[in-house]
VEXRODREN-119019 format. One line per field, with one value per residue (C-alpha): residue in three letters; x, y, z. Coordinates in steps of 0.5 Angstrom, whole numbers. Example, Ala and Ser with C-alpha at 12.3 -4.5 7.8 and 13.67 -1.06 7.14 Angstrom:
BEGIN
code = [ALA / SER] $
xx = [25 / 27] $
yy = [-9 / -2] $
zz = [16 / 14] $
//
This chain:
BEGIN
code = [MET / PRO / ILE / ALA / PRO / PHE / ALA / ALA / GLY / GLY / ALA / ILE / ALA / LEU / LEU / GLY / ILE / ARG / LEU / VAL / LEU / ALA / VAL / ILE / SER / HIS / VAL / SER / TYR / LYS / ARG / ARG / GLN / HIS / LYS / ARG / THR / LEU / VAL / VAL / LEU / GLY / SER / GLY / GLY / HIS / THR / ALA / GLU / MET / MET / ALA / LEU / LEU / GLN / GLY / VAL / ASP / LEU / ASP / VAL / TYR / GLN / PRO / ARG / CYS / TYR / VAL / VAL / ALA / ALA / THR / ASP / GLY / MET / SER / SER / GLN / LYS / ALA / ALA / SER / PHE / GLU / ALA / ALA / ALA / ALA / ALA / VAL / PRO / PRO / ASP / GLU / GLU / ALA / PRO / LEU / SER / ASN / THR / ASN / SER / ILE / TYR / SER / THR / PRO / ARG / LYS / SER / SER / PRO / HIS / LYS / SER / GLY / LEU / GLY / THR / ALA / GLN / SER / ALA / ALA / VAL / ARG / ARG / SER / PRO / ARG / VAL / ALA / ALA / ALA / ASN / ARG / SER / LYS / GLN / VAL / ALA / ALA / ALA / ALA / GLY / ARG / ARG / ALA / LEU / PRO / GLY / THR / ARG / SER / PRO / ASP / SER / PRO / ALA / LYS / ARG / ARG / PHE / THR / GLN / ARG / PRO / PRO / PRO / ARG / ASP / GLN / PRO / GLN / GLN / PRO / GLN / GLN / ALA / GLN / GLN / GLN / TYR / SER / LEU / ALA / VAL / ILE / PRO / ARG / SER / ARG / GLU / VAL / GLY / GLN / SER / PHE / LEU / SER / SER / VAL / PRO / THR / THR / LEU / ARG / ALA / LEU / LEU / ALA / ALA / VAL / GLY / VAL / VAL / LEU / ASP / HIS / ARG / PRO / ASP / VAL / VAL / LEU / LEU / ASN / GLY / PRO / GLY / THR / CYS / ILE / PRO / ILE / ALA / ALA / ALA / ALA / LEU / LEU / LEU / ARG / LEU / LEU / GLY / VAL / CYS / ARG / GLY / ARG / VAL / VAL / TYR / VAL / GLU / SER / ILE / ALA / ARG / VAL / TYR / ARG / LEU / SER / LEU / SER / GLY / LYS / ILE / LEU / TYR / HIS / SER / ARG / LEU / ALA / HIS / THR / VAL / PHE / VAL / GLN / TRP / GLU / GLU / LEU / GLN / GLU / ARG / TYR / PRO / ARG / ALA / VAL / TYR / ALA / GLY / ARG / LEU / MET] $
xx = [-158 / -152 / -146 / -143 / -147 / -145 / -137 / -138 / -142 / -137 / -130 / -134 / -134 / -128 / -124 / -130 / -126 / -120 / -120 / -122 / -117 / -113 / -115 / -116 / -108 / -106 / -109 / -107 / -101 / -100 / -102 / -97 / -90 / -87 / -87 / -87 / -81 / -79 / -72 / -69 / -64 / -59 / -54 / -46 / -44 / -52 / -54 / -47 / -48 / -56 / -54 / -48 / -53 / -59 / -54 / -54 / -63 / -66 / -69 / -75 / -77 / -78 / -81 / -84 / -79 / -80 / -74 / -75 / -71 / -70 / -73 / -66 / -62 / -62 / -55 / -59 / -65 / -58 / -56 / -63 / -64 / -56 / -57 / -64 / -62 / -56 / -61 / -66 / -60 / -58 / -63 / -66 / -63 / -56 / -52 / -44 / -40 / -40 / -33 / -32 / -36 / -35 / -40 / -43 / -43 / -36 / -30 / -23 / -18 / -10 / -5 / 1 / 8 / 12 / 9 / 15 / 14 / 15 / 9 / 5 / 6 / 4 / -2 / -4 / -3 / -7 / -13 / -12 / -12 / -19 / -22 / -21 / -24 / -30 / -31 / -30 / -36 / -41 / -39 / -41 / -47 / -49 / -49 / -52 / -58 / -58 / -59 / -64 / -69 / -70 / -71 / -69 / -62 / -56 / -51 / -44 / -45 / -50 / -47 / -48 / -49 / -53 / -48 / -50 / -46 / -49 / -50 / -53 / -59 / -59 / -60 / -65 / -69 / -73 / -72 / -77 / -80 / -76 / -82 / -83 / -76 / -77 / -80 / -79 / -81 / -79 / -82 / -79 / -80 / -78 / -73 / -75 / -69 / -64 / -56 / -55 / -63 / -66 / -70 / -76 / -76 / -75 / -82 / -87 / -82 / -82 / -89 / -90 / -84 / -89 / -95 / -91 / -88 / -95 / -98 / -92 / -94 / -100 / -99 / -95 / -97 / -90 / -88 / -83 / -79 / -72 / -68 / -60 / -60 / -61 / -65 / -71 / -72 / -75 / -81 / -82 / -81 / -86 / -91 / -90 / -91 / -97 / -101 / -99 / -103 / -109 / -109 / -108 / -101 / -97 / -90 / -84 / -79 / -72 / -66 / -58 / -54 / -48 / -42 / -38 / -42 / -37 / -39 / -45 / -52 / -52 / -57 / -62 / -61 / -62 / -69 / -71 / -68 / -71 / -77 / -79 / -81 / -76 / -78 / -71 / -65 / -59 / -52 / -45 / -40 / -41 / -39 / -45 / -49 / -47 / -49 / -56 / -58 / -64 / -60 / -58 / -52 / -51 / -44 / -41 / -46 / -43] $
yy = [160 / 165 / 165 / 171 / 176 / 171 / 172 / 179 / 181 / 176 / 180 / 186 / 184 / 181 / 188 / 191 / 187 / 188 / 196 / 196 / 192 / 197 / 203 / 200 / 197 / 204 / 208 / 203 / 204 / 211 / 212 / 207 / 211 / 203 / 198 / 192 / 188 / 181 / 179 / 172 / 170 / 164 / 160 / 162 / 168 / 171 / 171 / 175 / 180 / 181 / 183 / 187 / 191 / 191 / 196 / 200 / 201 / 205 / 199 / 203 / 205 / 197 / 194 / 189 / 185 / 177 / 172 / 167 / 162 / 155 / 149 / 146 / 152 / 153 / 157 / 163 / 163 / 164 / 170 / 173 / 172 / 175 / 182 / 183 / 182 / 187 / 191 / 191 / 192 / 199 / 205 / 209 / 216 / 213 / 214 / 213 / 218 / 214 / 215 / 210 / 204 / 200 / 204 / 199 / 203 / 205 / 200 / 204 / 202 / 201 / 205 / 201 / 202 / 201 / 206 / 210 / 218 / 218 / 213 / 217 / 223 / 220 / 218 / 224 / 227 / 222 / 223 / 231 / 230 / 234 / 228 / 223 / 227 / 229 / 221 / 220 / 225 / 222 / 215 / 218 / 222 / 216 / 211 / 216 / 216 / 209 / 208 / 214 / 209 / 205 / 209 / 210 / 207 / 211 / 214 / 216 / 223 / 221 / 225 / 219 / 211 / 206 / 201 / 195 / 193 / 189 / 192 / 191 / 195 / 201 / 198 / 203 / 201 / 195 / 189 / 189 / 181 / 179 / 179 / 187 / 188 / 184 / 186 / 181 / 174 / 168 / 164 / 157 / 155 / 148 / 149 / 149 / 146 / 141 / 142 / 136 / 135 / 134 / 139 / 135 / 132 / 139 / 141 / 138 / 141 / 148 / 148 / 147 / 152 / 156 / 156 / 156 / 163 / 165 / 163 / 167 / 174 / 173 / 173 / 179 / 184 / 186 / 193 / 192 / 184 / 185 / 179 / 178 / 172 / 165 / 160 / 161 / 169 / 167 / 163 / 169 / 175 / 170 / 170 / 177 / 180 / 175 / 178 / 185 / 184 / 182 / 187 / 184 / 187 / 192 / 189 / 193 / 187 / 189 / 185 / 187 / 183 / 180 / 184 / 178 / 179 / 184 / 183 / 178 / 177 / 171 / 166 / 169 / 176 / 174 / 171 / 177 / 181 / 179 / 176 / 183 / 180 / 185 / 192 / 195 / 191 / 194 / 192 / 195 / 195 / 200 / 195 / 190 / 196 / 198 / 190 / 190 / 197 / 197 / 196 / 201 / 202 / 203 / 203 / 199 / 197 / 192] $
zz = [-402 / -404 / -400 / -401 / -397 / -392 / -393 / -394 / -388 / -384 / -388 / -385 / -379 / -378 / -380 / -376 / -370 / -371 / -372 / -366 / -362 / -366 / -363 / -356 / -357 / -360 / -353 / -348 / -352 / -351 / -344 / -341 / -338 / -338 / -345 / -343 / -346 / -348 / -348 / -352 / -349 / -353 / -350 / -349 / -352 / -354 / -347 / -345 / -352 / -349 / -342 / -344 / -349 / -342 / -339 / -343 / -343 / -339 / -334 / -331 / -337 / -340 / -335 / -334 / -337 / -339 / -340 / -346 / -346 / -349 / -344 / -346 / -344 / -336 / -336 / -339 / -333 / -329 / -332 / -332 / -325 / -323 / -328 / -325 / -318 / -320 / -322 / -316 / -311 / -314 / -312 / -319 / -316 / -315 / -321 / -322 / -328 / -334 / -333 / -328 / -331 / -338 / -343 / -348 / -354 / -354 / -352 / -348 / -353 / -349 / -351 / -352 / -348 / -353 / -359 / -360 / -360 / -368 / -368 / -363 / -367 / -373 / -370 / -368 / -375 / -378 / -373 / -375 / -382 / -384 / -388 / -382 / -377 / -383 / -383 / -375 / -375 / -379 / -376 / -369 / -372 / -376 / -369 / -365 / -371 / -370 / -362 / -362 / -366 / -359 / -354 / -347 / -349 / -345 / -350 / -349 / -348 / -343 / -336 / -332 / -332 / -327 / -323 / -323 / -316 / -311 / -304 / -297 / -296 / -291 / -283 / -282 / -288 / -288 / -294 / -298 / -301 / -306 / -311 / -309 / -312 / -318 / -324 / -329 / -331 / -334 / -341 / -343 / -350 / -354 / -359 / -366 / -368 / -364 / -366 / -372 / -372 / -380 / -382 / -384 / -378 / -375 / -377 / -372 / -367 / -370 / -370 / -363 / -361 / -366 / -361 / -355 / -357 / -359 / -352 / -349 / -354 / -352 / -344 / -344 / -350 / -350 / -353 / -355 / -357 / -356 / -361 / -361 / -365 / -363 / -366 / -361 / -363 / -370 / -367 / -362 / -368 / -372 / -366 / -364 / -372 / -373 / -367 / -368 / -375 / -371 / -367 / -360 / -358 / -361 / -360 / -364 / -366 / -365 / -367 / -365 / -369 / -365 / -365 / -369 / -375 / -379 / -386 / -387 / -382 / -377 / -381 / -376 / -378 / -385 / -383 / -380 / -385 / -391 / -388 / -385 / -378 / -375 / -376 / -374 / -375 / -371 / -374 / -370 / -376 / -382 / -387 / -385 / -386 / -393 / -395 / -392 / -393 / -389 / -383 / -377 / -376 / -369 / -367 / -362 / -357 / -353] $
//
């Protein structure tokens, strides 16, 4: 009995199921006002940069949030809990002028008190130069265009920015339960490779991490997957792309390279860039964008 007709019928059936899942996912994505967000945290500087990045994101849009941490990383989960507690303590309508807060898009420069008047005059003359002014305008336009690729982020021109300071609720207002205030959850996956582990022995641990990542992405069905560079983000990005191809979820992978990377991408950044696991790769230095043309220059985000 020829098996070609059965194989063709099975392929057509799978294609039809894939099309139905894609249509259902697209319709539900359009109807949702909130974007389910998956945030991958790393140890040390990666988590600190991610927390700074989230301060410029509209948390009312990107919720509920799920923070993914490695099994051996206990500090990142505490940082995420502290960040969410501070965000929940501020009512949505209470905003502060941007001038009173630290923007993650620009770092204020401190003027040195030892500058001479001649040096100040020369600096002013350089800033008034048409060539320098045009270069500065082009940088600002490029950075603004890059930030618009991720909707919901606050630009430096925004009139207000939410403050993340703890404050007690009013006395006449009953305190809500802690579960009602939280719009986030934590997910733990095993590390794909420990420091000093050989590449041969890391194959089974990587497969285990990938299976755990598929489970996390399948449970939360994120609309946005936000990455910042730890090795834990690679299995999550691969799982998000796999489930997106199958039509199960519409997770868009966004990778923000560390501000410490000026001329070359990190190892995680190179993997995500060259394999195209990330839909958008943001860089914070023009030199880095020139070296990797498909990356998006977003200015200083941290």
